[in-house]
C-alpha positions in Angstrom: 101.2 145.4 89.7 102.9 144.4 86.4 106.2 143.8 88.3 104.3 141.5 90.7 102.7 139.6 87.8 106.0 139.1 86.1 107.5 137.9 89.4 104.7 135.4 90.0 105.0 134.2 86.4 108.7 133.7 86.7 108.2 131.8 90.0 105.6 129.5 88.3 107.9 128.8 85.3 110.8 128.1 87.6 108.7 125.7 89.6 107.6 123.9 86.5 111.1 123.7 85.2 112.3 122.3 88.5 109.9 119.3 88.4 111.9 117.1 86.0 115.1 118.0 87.9 113.4 117.0 91.2 112.3 113.7 89.6 115.8 113.0 88.5 117.3 113.9 91.9 114.8 111.7 93.8 115.4 110.3 96.3 117.8 112.1 98.5 116.4 110.8 101.9 114.7 107.7 103.2 111.4 106.7 101.6 108.4 105.5 103.7 106.5 102.5 102.5 103.1 102.2 104.3 101.6 98.7 104.5 98.1 98.9 106.0 98.3 95.3 107.2 99.8 93.6 110.2 103.5 92.5 110.1 103.9 88.9 109.1 101.0 88.8 106.7 101.3 88.3 102.9 101.2 92.0 101.9 103.9 92.7 104.5 106.0 89.8 103.3 105.8 91.2 99.7 106.8 94.7 101.0 109.9 93.1 102.6 110.9 91.5 99.3 110.5 94.6 97.3 111.8 97.2 99.7 115.5 96.1 99.9 115.7 95.9 96.1 114.2 99.3 95.8 116.5 100.7 98.4 119.5 99.3 96.6 118.4 100.9 93.4 117.8 104.3 95.0 120.7 104.3 97.4 118.3 105.3 100.2 116.5 103.3 102.9 112.9 102.2 102.1 111.4 102.0 105.6 108.3 99.8 106.0 105.6 101.3 108.2 102.9 98.8 109.2 99.7 100.7 110.0 97.1 98.1 110.3 93.6 98.5 111.6 90.3 99.9 110.4 90.1 97.4 107.5 93.3 99.0 106.1 91.7 102.5 106.3 94.2 103.8 108.9 97.2 103.2 106.8 95.5 104.1 103.5 94.3 107.4 105.1 97.9 108.2 106.2 99.2 107.7 102.6 96.3 109.7 101.2 97.2 112.7 103.4 101.0 112.5 102.7 102.8 115.1 100.6 103.0 114.4 96.9 106.8 114.4 96.9 107.4 110.6 96.3 108.6 109.9 99.8 105.5 108.1 100.8 104.4 104.9 99.0 101.5 102.6 99.8 101.5 98.9 99.2 98.0 97.6 99.6 95.5 95.1 98.3 91.7 94.5 98.1 91.0 97.1 100.8 91.6 99.9 98.3 88.5 99.0 96.4 86.7 97.3 99.2 86.7 100.1 101.8 84.6 102.6 99.7 82.0 99.8 99.3 82.2 98.6 102.9 82.5 101.8 105.0 79.9 104.4 105.4 82.4 106.9 106.9 85.5 106.5 104.9 88.3 108.6 106.5 90.0 109.5 103.2 89.1 110.3 99.6 90.1 107.4 97.3 90.8 110.0 94.6 93.7 111.3 96.8 95.7 108.2 95.8 96.8 107.2 92.3 97.7 103.6 91.2 101.2 103.0 90.1 101.6 99.3 89.3 100.6 95.9 90.4 103.3 93.8 92.1 101.6 90.4 91.9 98.4 88.5 92.1 97.4 85.3 93.8 94.5 83.0 93.0 93.0 82.0 96.3 93.1 78.4 97.5 90.3 76.9 99.6 91.9 75.3 102.6 90.2 73.3 105.3 91.3 71.9 108.6 92.8 68.4 108.4 90.3 67.5 111.1 87.2 68.3 108.9 85.8 65.2 107.4 85.6 66.5 103.8 88.0 66.1 100.9 86.3 67.9 98.0 84.3 71.0 97.4 81.0 69.1 97.0 81.7 67.3 100.3 82.3 70.6 102.0 79.0 72.0 100.7 77.1 68.9 101.8 78.7 69.1 105.2 77.9 72.8 105.6 74.2 72.1 104.7 74.0 69.3 107.2 75.7 71.4 109.9 74.3 75.0 109.5 76.8 77.5 110.9 79.1 74.6 111.6 81.8 75.8 109.2 83.7 78.8 110.4 85.7 80.6 107.7 88.6 82.6 109.0 90.0 85.6 107.1 92.6 88.3 107.5 89.9 90.8 108.4 86.4 91.9 107.8 86.0 92.9 104.2 89.3 91.4 103.1 89.5 89.4 99.9 89.5 86.0 101.8 86.3 87.1 103.5 84.6 88.3 100.3 85.6 85.0 98.6 84.0 83.0 101.4 80.8 85.1 101.2 80.7 84.5 97.4 81.0 80.8 97.9 78.2 80.8 100.5 76.0 83.0 98.3 76.3 80.8 95.2 75.8 77.5 97.0 73.3 78.5 99.6 75.3 77.3 102.6 75.2 79.1 106.0 78.7 79.9 107.1 80.2 81.8 110.1 82.9 84.4 109.4 85.7 84.9 111.9 87.8 88.0 111.1 91.3 88.2 112.4 93.8 91.0 112.6 96.0 89.7 109.8 96.6 86.5 107.8 99.0 85.0 110.3 96.7 84.7 113.3 93.9 83.3 111.1 96.1 80.7 109.6 97.3 79.6 113.1 93.8 79.0 114.2 93.0 77.0 111.0 96.1 74.9 111.6 94.9 74.4 115.2 91.4 73.4 114.2 89.7 76.3 116.0 88.2 77.3 112.6 87.3 75.0 109.7 88.1 76.8 106.5 89.9 79.7 104.9 90.8 81.1 101.5 94.6 81.8 101.4 97.5 82.0 99.0 99.5 79.1 97.6 102.1 79.8 100.2 100.1 77.6 102.6 100.4 74.6 100.4 103.4 73.6 102.5 100.9 72.7 105.3 99.0 70.5 102.9 102.1 68.6 102.0 102.8 68.2 105.7 99.3 66.8 106.3 98.2 69.7 108.5 95.6 71.2 106.0 93.6 70.0 103.0 93.4 72.0 99.8 89.9 71.5 98.3 90.3 73.8 95.2 91.8 76.9 93.7 89.7 79.9 92.8 90.8 80.1 89.2 89.2 79.0 85.9 92.2 76.8 85.1 94.8 74.7 87.1 97.7 76.7 88.5 101.1 75.5 87.3 102.7 75.5 90.8 100.0 73.2 92.2 98.5 71.2 89.3 97.1 68.6 91.8 94.6 71.2 93.1 91.3 71.2 91.1 89.9 74.6 90.1 86.7 75.2 92.2 85.0 76.1 88.9 85.6 72.5 87.7 84.6 70.9 91.0 81.3 69.5 89.6 79.1 72.1 91.4 77.1 73.8 88.7 76.6 77.0 90.8 80.4 77.4 91.0 81.1 77.3 87.3 83.3 80.3 86.6 84.1 80.8 90.3 87.3 83.0 90.7 88.7 84.9 93.5 92.1 86.0 94.7 94.3 88.7 95.9 96.2 91.5 94.1 98.9 93.7 95.5 99.8 97.1 94.2 101.7 100.3 94.8 99.9 103.7 95.1 101.1 107.3 95.5 99.4 110.5 96.7 97.6 111.7 93.6 99.2 115.2 93.9 102.6 113.6 93.1 103.8 115.3 89.9 103.3 113.1 86.8 107.1 113.1 86.0 107.8 111.7 89.5 105.1 109.1 89.2 106.7 107.9 86.0 110.1 107.8 87.6 108.9 105.7 90.5 106.9 103.4 88.2 110.0 102.9 86.0 112.1 102.0 89.1 109.5 99.7 90.5 109.2 98.0 87.2 113.0 97.5 86.9 113.1 96.0 90.4 110.1 93.7 89.9 111.6 92.4 86.6 114.8 91.2 88.3 115.1 87.4 88.5 115.9 87.6 92.2 112.7 89.5 93.1 110.5 87.4 90.9 111.8 84.2 92.4 111.3 85.6 95.9 107.7 86.6 95.1 107.0 83.1 93.7 108.4 81.6 96.9 105.9 83.8 98.8 103.1 82.1 97.0 102.1 84.8 94.5 102.4 85.3 90.8 104.6 88.2 89.8 102.6 90.6 87.6 103.2 94.1 86.2 100.7 96.7 84.8 101.1 100.2 83.5 99.3 102.9 85.3 96.4 103.0 82.9 96.1 99.2 82.9 96.1 99.1 86.7 93.4 101.9 86.9 91.2 99.9 84.5 91.8 96.7 86.5 90.7 98.5 89.7 87.5 99.7 88.0 86.7 96.2 86.8 87.4 94.7 90.3 85.0 97.3 91.8 82.2 96.4 89.4 82.8 92.7 90.0 82.6 92.7 93.8 80.2 95.5 94.6 77.1 93.3 94.0 78.5 90.6 96.3 79.1 93.1 99.1 75.7 94.6 98.7 73.9 91.2 98.6 75.7 89.9 101.7 75.3 93.3 103.5 78.9 93.4 104.5 80.0 96.5 106.3 83.0 97.7 108.3 81.3 100.4 110.3 
Protein backbone atom coordinates (compact mmCIF):
# COMPACT_ATOMS: atom_id res chain seq x y z
CA UNK A 1 0.00 0.00 0.00
CA UNK A 2 2.83 2.37 0.92
CA UNK A 3 4.54 1.60 -2.39
CA UNK A 4 1.34 2.48 -4.28
CA UNK A 5 0.97 5.72 -2.30
CA UNK A 6 4.57 6.70 -3.06
CA UNK A 7 4.00 5.88 -6.75
CA UNK A 8 0.84 8.03 -6.91
CA UNK A 9 2.58 10.86 -5.09
CA UNK A 10 5.49 10.70 -7.51
CA UNK A 11 3.08 10.73 -10.46
CA UNK A 12 1.27 13.81 -9.08
CA UNK A 13 4.51 15.66 -8.46
CA UNK A 14 5.72 14.79 -11.93
CA UNK A 15 2.50 16.04 -13.49
CA UNK A 16 2.68 19.30 -11.59
CA UNK A 17 6.29 19.78 -12.56
CA UNK A 18 5.37 19.18 -16.18
CA UNK A 19 2.78 21.97 -16.35
CA UNK A 20 5.24 24.87 -16.77
CA UNK A 21 7.17 22.83 -19.34
CA UNK A 22 3.93 22.15 -21.22
CA UNK A 23 3.13 25.85 -21.18
CA UNK A 24 6.57 26.66 -22.53
CA UNK A 25 6.29 24.03 -25.30
CA UNK A 26 2.83 25.18 -26.35
CA UNK A 27 1.81 24.99 -29.13
CA UNK A 28 3.17 22.05 -31.07
CA UNK A 29 0.11 21.55 -33.30
CA UNK A 30 -2.68 23.69 -34.87
CA UNK A 31 -4.90 25.71 -32.53
CA UNK A 32 -8.66 25.92 -33.03
CA UNK A 33 -10.30 29.34 -32.69
CA UNK A 34 -14.08 28.95 -32.33
CA UNK A 35 -16.18 31.93 -33.44
CA UNK A 36 -19.86 31.36 -32.55
CA UNK A 37 -20.99 33.81 -35.23
CA UNK A 38 -21.47 33.56 -38.98
CA UNK A 39 -18.57 34.15 -41.35
CA UNK A 40 -18.41 37.73 -42.61
CA UNK A 41 -19.72 39.34 -39.44
CA UNK A 42 -17.73 41.69 -37.23
CA UNK A 43 -16.60 39.07 -34.70
CA UNK A 44 -15.45 36.82 -37.54
CA UNK A 45 -13.59 39.73 -39.14
CA UNK A 46 -11.74 40.41 -35.89
CA UNK A 47 -10.81 36.73 -35.61
CA UNK A 48 -9.35 36.87 -39.11
CA UNK A 49 -7.23 39.85 -38.10
CA UNK A 50 -5.86 38.29 -34.92
CA UNK A 51 -5.47 34.66 -36.06
CA UNK A 52 -2.68 35.19 -38.65
CA UNK A 53 -0.67 37.31 -36.23
CA UNK A 54 -1.09 34.73 -33.48
CA UNK A 55 -0.17 31.96 -35.91
CA UNK A 56 3.02 33.80 -36.88
CA UNK A 57 3.98 34.16 -33.22
CA UNK A 58 3.28 30.54 -32.39
CA UNK A 59 4.60 28.97 -35.57
CA UNK A 60 1.42 26.91 -35.84
CA UNK A 61 -1.82 27.43 -37.78
CA UNK A 62 -4.69 29.08 -35.90
CA UNK A 63 -7.76 27.64 -37.59
CA UNK A 64 -11.01 29.62 -37.39
CA UNK A 65 -14.08 27.46 -36.79
CA UNK A 66 -17.36 29.35 -37.36
CA UNK A 67 -20.04 27.58 -35.32
CA UNK A 68 -22.95 29.98 -35.43
CA UNK A 69 -26.50 29.29 -34.34
CA UNK A 70 -28.46 29.05 -31.14
CA UNK A 71 -27.70 32.65 -30.21
CA UNK A 72 -23.97 31.73 -30.04
CA UNK A 73 -24.76 28.82 -27.67
CA UNK A 74 -23.65 26.14 -30.16
CA UNK A 75 -20.11 27.43 -30.57
CA UNK A 76 -19.82 28.46 -26.93
CA UNK A 77 -20.90 24.99 -25.78
CA UNK A 78 -18.25 23.41 -28.04
CA UNK A 79 -15.56 25.57 -26.44
CA UNK A 80 -16.87 24.84 -22.94
CA UNK A 81 -16.60 21.08 -23.59
CA UNK A 82 -13.10 21.27 -25.11
CA UNK A 83 -10.03 19.93 -23.27
CA UNK A 84 -8.14 22.43 -21.15
CA UNK A 85 -4.94 22.06 -23.15
CA UNK A 86 -4.86 25.50 -24.80
CA UNK A 87 -5.67 24.15 -28.26
CA UNK A 88 -9.22 25.52 -28.26
CA UNK A 89 -9.88 29.25 -27.94
CA UNK A 90 -13.20 31.07 -28.11
CA UNK A 91 -13.65 34.58 -29.49
CA UNK A 92 -17.09 35.82 -28.61
CA UNK A 93 -19.06 38.91 -27.62
CA UNK A 94 -22.29 39.81 -25.84
CA UNK A 95 -23.70 36.30 -26.12
CA UNK A 96 -21.41 35.14 -23.31
CA UNK A 97 -23.29 37.21 -20.73
CA UNK A 98 -26.55 37.41 -22.66
CA UNK A 99 -27.26 33.70 -23.08
CA UNK A 100 -27.50 32.86 -19.35
CA UNK A 101 -30.09 35.66 -19.09
CA UNK A 102 -31.93 34.83 -22.31
CA UNK A 103 -32.03 31.03 -22.36
CA UNK A 104 -33.96 28.76 -20.01
CA UNK A 105 -32.07 25.67 -21.15
CA UNK A 106 -28.46 26.75 -21.54
CA UNK A 107 -26.52 23.84 -23.10
CA UNK A 108 -23.31 24.60 -21.20
CA UNK A 109 -22.08 25.84 -17.85
CA UNK A 110 -20.76 29.42 -18.12
CA UNK A 111 -18.27 28.52 -15.38
CA UNK A 112 -16.68 26.05 -17.80
CA UNK A 113 -15.09 29.03 -19.56
CA UNK A 114 -12.62 31.55 -18.20
CA UNK A 115 -12.08 35.07 -19.64
CA UNK A 116 -8.60 35.78 -20.99
CA UNK A 117 -8.64 39.29 -22.45
CA UNK A 118 -10.73 41.77 -24.40
CA UNK A 119 -9.67 42.41 -27.99
CA UNK A 120 -11.67 45.56 -28.67
CA UNK A 121 -14.91 47.33 -28.01
CA UNK A 122 -17.18 49.34 -30.29
CA UNK A 123 -19.73 51.97 -29.32
CA UNK A 124 -22.83 51.28 -31.39
CA UNK A 125 -24.03 53.72 -34.02
CA UNK A 126 -27.74 54.13 -34.70
CA UNK A 127 -28.12 53.80 -38.47
CA UNK A 128 -31.34 54.25 -40.43
CA UNK A 129 -32.23 53.65 -44.04
CA UNK A 130 -31.57 56.56 -46.37
CA UNK A 131 -35.22 56.24 -47.38
CA UNK A 132 -36.55 56.92 -43.87
CA UNK A 133 -37.70 60.58 -43.58
CA UNK A 134 -35.79 61.33 -40.37
CA UNK A 135 -32.39 62.88 -39.71
CA UNK A 136 -32.14 63.03 -35.92
CA UNK A 137 -32.95 60.87 -32.93
CA UNK A 138 -35.90 63.09 -31.87
CA UNK A 139 -37.28 62.83 -35.41
CA UNK A 140 -36.96 59.04 -35.32
CA UNK A 141 -38.84 58.86 -32.03
CA UNK A 142 -41.58 61.15 -33.35
CA UNK A 143 -41.86 59.05 -36.52
CA UNK A 144 -42.05 55.80 -34.53
CA UNK A 145 -44.79 57.20 -32.31
CA UNK A 146 -46.75 58.34 -35.37
CA UNK A 147 -46.25 54.93 -37.04
CA UNK A 148 -46.57 52.22 -34.35
CA UNK A 149 -44.61 49.13 -35.39
CA UNK A 150 -43.58 51.07 -38.48
CA UNK A 151 -39.88 51.02 -37.61
CA UNK A 152 -38.21 47.63 -37.97
CA UNK A 153 -34.86 47.28 -36.20
CA UNK A 154 -32.57 44.66 -37.69
CA UNK A 155 -29.96 42.87 -35.61
CA UNK A 156 -27.36 40.14 -35.94
CA UNK A 157 -29.60 37.81 -33.95
CA UNK A 158 -32.11 37.56 -31.15
CA UNK A 159 -30.46 38.60 -27.90
CA UNK A 160 -27.44 40.15 -29.65
CA UNK A 161 -26.03 43.48 -28.48
CA UNK A 162 -27.69 45.39 -31.40
CA UNK A 163 -31.02 43.82 -30.41
CA UNK A 164 -30.61 44.72 -26.73
CA UNK A 165 -29.61 48.30 -27.65
CA UNK A 166 -32.77 48.68 -29.76
CA UNK A 167 -34.92 47.34 -26.93
CA UNK A 168 -33.28 49.75 -24.49
CA UNK A 169 -34.01 52.68 -26.83
CA UNK A 170 -37.64 51.56 -27.16
CA UNK A 171 -38.03 51.05 -23.42
CA UNK A 172 -36.66 54.47 -22.49
CA UNK A 173 -38.63 56.43 -25.11
CA UNK A 174 -41.87 54.45 -25.17
CA UNK A 175 -41.80 53.72 -28.89
CA UNK A 176 -43.21 50.51 -30.36
CA UNK A 177 -40.63 48.85 -32.60
CA UNK A 178 -40.44 45.57 -34.49
CA UNK A 179 -37.31 43.46 -34.10
CA UNK A 180 -36.01 41.51 -37.11
CA UNK A 181 -33.27 39.04 -36.10
CA UNK A 182 -30.87 37.85 -38.78
CA UNK A 183 -28.29 35.09 -38.83
CA UNK A 184 -25.37 37.45 -38.63
CA UNK A 185 -24.49 41.08 -39.09
CA UNK A 186 -23.93 40.90 -42.85
CA UNK A 187 -27.45 39.85 -43.89
CA UNK A 188 -28.98 42.41 -41.51
CA UNK A 189 -26.88 45.20 -42.95
CA UNK A 190 -27.76 44.17 -46.51
CA UNK A 191 -31.48 44.51 -45.80
CA UNK A 192 -30.94 47.86 -44.10
CA UNK A 193 -29.10 49.09 -47.20
CA UNK A 194 -31.91 47.75 -49.36
CA UNK A 195 -34.59 49.47 -47.32
CA UNK A 196 -36.33 46.24 -46.24
CA UNK A 197 -35.76 47.30 -42.60
CA UNK A 198 -35.56 50.83 -41.24
CA UNK A 199 -32.94 50.90 -38.49
CA UNK A 200 -30.05 49.05 -36.89
CA UNK A 201 -27.36 49.53 -34.27
CA UNK A 202 -23.99 48.68 -35.81
CA UNK A 203 -20.30 49.46 -35.52
CA UNK A 204 -18.50 52.46 -37.00
CA UNK A 205 -17.39 50.24 -39.90
CA UNK A 206 -20.74 51.01 -41.57
CA UNK A 207 -20.00 54.76 -41.62
CA UNK A 208 -18.67 54.23 -45.15
CA UNK A 209 -22.29 53.74 -46.27
CA UNK A 210 -23.24 57.04 -44.66
CA UNK A 211 -20.53 58.85 -46.59
CA UNK A 212 -21.78 57.16 -49.76
CA UNK A 213 -25.33 58.38 -49.06
CA UNK A 214 -26.76 54.89 -48.57
CA UNK A 215 -27.44 55.18 -44.81
CA UNK A 216 -27.92 57.91 -42.21
CA UNK A 217 -26.15 57.91 -38.83
CA UNK A 218 -28.45 59.47 -36.23
CA UNK A 219 -26.23 59.07 -33.19
CA UNK A 220 -23.55 57.09 -31.40
CA UNK A 221 -24.34 55.21 -28.20
CA UNK A 222 -21.60 56.74 -26.09
CA UNK A 223 -21.51 59.53 -23.55
CA UNK A 224 -19.03 61.57 -25.62
CA UNK A 225 -18.22 62.03 -29.33
CA UNK A 226 -16.04 59.35 -30.90
CA UNK A 227 -12.82 60.64 -32.43
CA UNK A 228 -13.17 58.69 -35.69
CA UNK A 229 -16.64 60.16 -36.36
CA UNK A 230 -16.87 63.53 -34.59
CA UNK A 231 -19.79 64.54 -36.81
CA UNK A 232 -22.05 61.91 -35.20
CA UNK A 233 -23.81 63.28 -32.10
CA UNK A 234 -23.93 61.05 -29.00
CA UNK A 235 -27.47 59.76 -28.47
CA UNK A 236 -27.13 60.86 -24.85
CA UNK A 237 -26.80 64.46 -26.10
CA UNK A 238 -29.56 64.31 -28.71
CA UNK A 239 -31.95 66.45 -26.69
CA UNK A 240 -34.21 63.60 -25.57
CA UNK A 241 -34.26 63.69 -21.74
CA UNK A 242 -35.01 59.97 -21.40
CA UNK A 243 -31.84 59.14 -23.31
CA UNK A 244 -29.41 61.07 -21.11
CA UNK A 245 -26.62 58.64 -20.34
CA UNK A 246 -27.63 56.23 -23.10
CA UNK A 247 -24.73 53.92 -23.92
CA UNK A 248 -24.53 50.63 -25.74
CA UNK A 249 -22.02 48.78 -27.83
CA UNK A 250 -20.15 45.62 -28.42
CA UNK A 251 -17.11 44.06 -26.81
CA UNK A 252 -15.08 41.17 -28.17
CA UNK A 253 -13.00 38.88 -26.02
CA UNK A 254 -11.07 35.62 -25.82
CA UNK A 255 -12.02 32.76 -23.51
CA UNK A 256 -10.50 29.38 -22.65
CA UNK A 257 -11.92 26.25 -21.01
CA UNK A 258 -11.66 26.95 -17.29
CA UNK A 259 -9.80 23.67 -16.70
CA UNK A 260 -6.83 25.09 -18.62
CA UNK A 261 -3.85 25.25 -16.19
CA UNK A 262 -3.21 28.75 -14.83
CA UNK A 263 0.34 28.81 -16.22
CA UNK A 264 -0.95 28.06 -19.71
CA UNK A 265 -3.69 30.67 -19.38
CA UNK A 266 -1.04 33.24 -18.55
CA UNK A 267 1.14 32.14 -21.48
CA UNK A 268 -1.78 32.52 -23.91
CA UNK A 269 -2.77 35.86 -22.37
CA UNK A 270 0.80 37.15 -22.76
CA UNK A 271 0.94 36.05 -26.41
CA UNK A 272 -2.45 37.58 -27.18
CA UNK A 273 -1.39 40.82 -25.54
CA UNK A 274 1.86 40.92 -27.53
CA UNK A 275 -0.06 40.40 -30.78
CA UNK A 276 -2.79 42.92 -29.95
CA UNK A 277 -0.23 45.58 -29.08
CA UNK A 278 1.47 45.47 -32.49
CA UNK A 279 0.81 48.55 -34.66
CA UNK A 280 -0.27 46.37 -37.59
CA UNK A 281 -2.99 44.55 -35.64
CA UNK A 282 -4.18 47.74 -33.93
CA UNK A 283 -4.48 49.51 -37.28
CA UNK A 284 -6.40 46.57 -38.77
CA UNK A 285 -8.81 46.54 -35.82
CA UNK A 286 -9.43 50.25 -36.21
CA UNK A 287 -10.13 49.79 -39.92
CA UNK A 288 -12.69 47.15 -38.94
CA UNK A 289 -14.56 49.83 -36.99
CA UNK A 290 -13.63 48.91 -33.42
CA UNK A 291 -11.45 50.43 -30.72
CA UNK A 292 -8.50 48.19 -29.70
CA UNK A 293 -8.64 47.49 -25.99
CA UNK A 294 -6.80 45.18 -23.60
CA UNK A 295 -7.70 43.98 -20.12
CA UNK A 296 -6.00 41.67 -17.67
CA UNK A 297 -7.92 38.54 -16.71
CA UNK A 298 -9.18 40.03 -13.41
CA UNK A 299 -10.21 43.25 -15.19
CA UNK A 300 -12.09 41.33 -17.86
CA UNK A 301 -13.88 39.20 -15.25
CA UNK A 302 -14.96 42.33 -13.36
CA UNK A 303 -16.12 43.96 -16.59
CA UNK A 304 -18.27 40.94 -17.44
CA UNK A 305 -19.92 41.04 -14.02
CA UNK A 306 -20.72 44.75 -14.49
CA UNK A 307 -22.14 44.13 -17.98
CA UNK A 308 -24.34 41.34 -16.61
CA UNK A 309 -25.72 43.62 -13.90
CA UNK A 310 -26.28 46.41 -16.41
CA UNK A 311 -28.26 44.47 -19.01
CA UNK A 312 -30.16 41.95 -16.87
CA UNK A 313 -32.92 44.46 -15.97
CA UNK A 314 -33.43 45.40 -19.65
CA UNK A 315 -33.73 41.75 -20.69
CA UNK A 316 -36.20 41.01 -17.89
CA UNK A 317 -38.31 44.12 -18.54
CA UNK A 318 -38.55 43.48 -22.28
CA UNK A 319 -39.10 39.74 -21.70
CA UNK A 320 -36.47 38.78 -24.24
CA UNK A 321 -35.82 35.05 -24.55
CA UNK A 322 -34.04 32.74 -26.95
CA UNK A 323 -35.97 29.56 -26.14
